[in-house]
C-alpha positions, 0 to 999 in steps of 0.5 A: 479487431486492430490492423495486424502488423506485418514484421519480422522479429529477426530482421529486427534484430539485425536492424538494432545490431544484435548477433543472432544466435544459432537457433535465429540463424537456423531459422533463417535457413527455414525460413529462406527455404520456404519462401524459396519454394513459393518463388520457384512455384509462383514462377517470381524472379529468384532476384535478390530483391524477391529474396528482401521482400519477401523474405520478411513475408515468410518470417512473419508467417514461420514465427507466428507458425501460420498455415497459409495457401499461396492464395493467402501469401498473395494476400500477405503480400498485397497487404504489407504493400498495400498500393497497385503502385507499390505492387507494381514496382515492389519486385523490380525495386528495393530500397539501400537500405534492404540491400544492405540489410540483406547483405548484413544477414548473409554476413553474419551466416557467413561469418557463423558457417565458417565458424563452424566449418573451422570446429569442423576441422579441430574436431575432425583432427581430435578424432583422428588423434583418437582414432590413432591411439584405438588402433595403438590400443588394439594392437597392444590388448590381448583380450578378444572382447576388448579388441571387438569393442575398440574395432567397433569404437575406431568403426564409429569414429571413421564414420563420424569423421566421414558425417563431418567431412559430408557436413563440412562440404555442404556447408562450404557450397552454401557459403559459396552461394552466399557470396555468390549472393553478396556479388550479385547484390553489389552487382545489382546496386551498381547497377541501379545507380547507372544509366545502361546505355551510357555508364553515368548516373541515372535519372534517380541516381541523379535526384539523389545527388541533386537532393543532398545537394541542396540539403547542404546548401541549407545546411551550410551554405556550400554552393552548387551548380546545376548544368542541363544539356541537350544533343542538338538535332538529335533526332536527325541523327537518329534519322540520318545514320541510325539508332545504333548510331544515336546509341553510340554518340550518347555512349561516346558523348557521355564518356567525352563529358565525364572526361572534363569534370572533377570525380566528385562532379556528378553528371547523370543521363536525365533522360533521352538525350538531355543530360545533367550535370552538378558541380559541387564547391564552384561560384557562377563564373566557374560553372560557366567556364566548366559548361563552355569547356564541357560545350567545346570538347563536344564541338572538337571530338570527332564521333565516328561510327562505322567509318561515317564522322557524324557531327554532333554539338550540344546546348547548354543551360547553366543555374547556380543555387540560390536562397529560395530554390528548392530541386524542381526550382533550380532544374526549371531555371537551368532548363529554361537557360538550355531552352534559351540556348536552343532558341538563340542558335544552339551550340551555345551556353546560356545561365539563369541570368540570361533568363532574366534579362530576356524576360 
């Protein structure tokens, strides 16, 4: 027996940019309800990433009319995401494309709900007009049997209007929930690219940007430079002034560095007290000038935490992208230049060419 393919036909339609029918939208609601009950029952965090990942599982279950226990559903999840690393990471990390997919589904549902609400409003207006007509008829006829029949019609019209209003209210509430989910997704997406403490790009975001620039270099020979930056004697700052002061230094340093860069430059917290800067479209001499400007901006800046001045300097290593290098190689060259700056007395700029001269 071949290995079964766990996939969702509705999500496939969304990926292919096909318009969803009302019955398919209804099925999405049914799937989502089953999914949410399961997540709540099993204490799985109700966050957008989990909605995406578990929706695919429950979509497969509903579309194939499967009756599974929670344990079997967990097994299905592990089958979909087979390795231990994937199982551990899948609930806290999701590809941007999947987030876009969820936002697209939410957008489709929201658009359909808005259309239904508009139709309900039009329907209620028509009912009100009919109600007025029947009231006039009731007043004009003498026959009691006809009057009774008209009265019954009026009662039924009012009941339909009431039901429509209740449905409209529920739909508007659902639309508000979808809007909040979309906002949360936007926020999560933003958080997933930023370092929480310093609010500059995080390591994962930097890696993606570096990969894009390397590809751009080989595709159209577009130059770029990498600057690796390390705070001098950061452990001493933490030991002397405390870890909260250390956090302040990281935040303030990131802010100052960012203020010295162009909008298209990328600054990221590479790890610990180390930062990385990508400079697209620069020459070697321009990159060197930027690095020196960054060094001076930190050296001259007043770092003051709780009325205590903290001396802060940085060492920097610069490397230019060249033929034959990949992402790992250019980082290694910039790192070697940074270590040379450290060995040479700190608070200075060294380049990959300086390293070659030393070797």
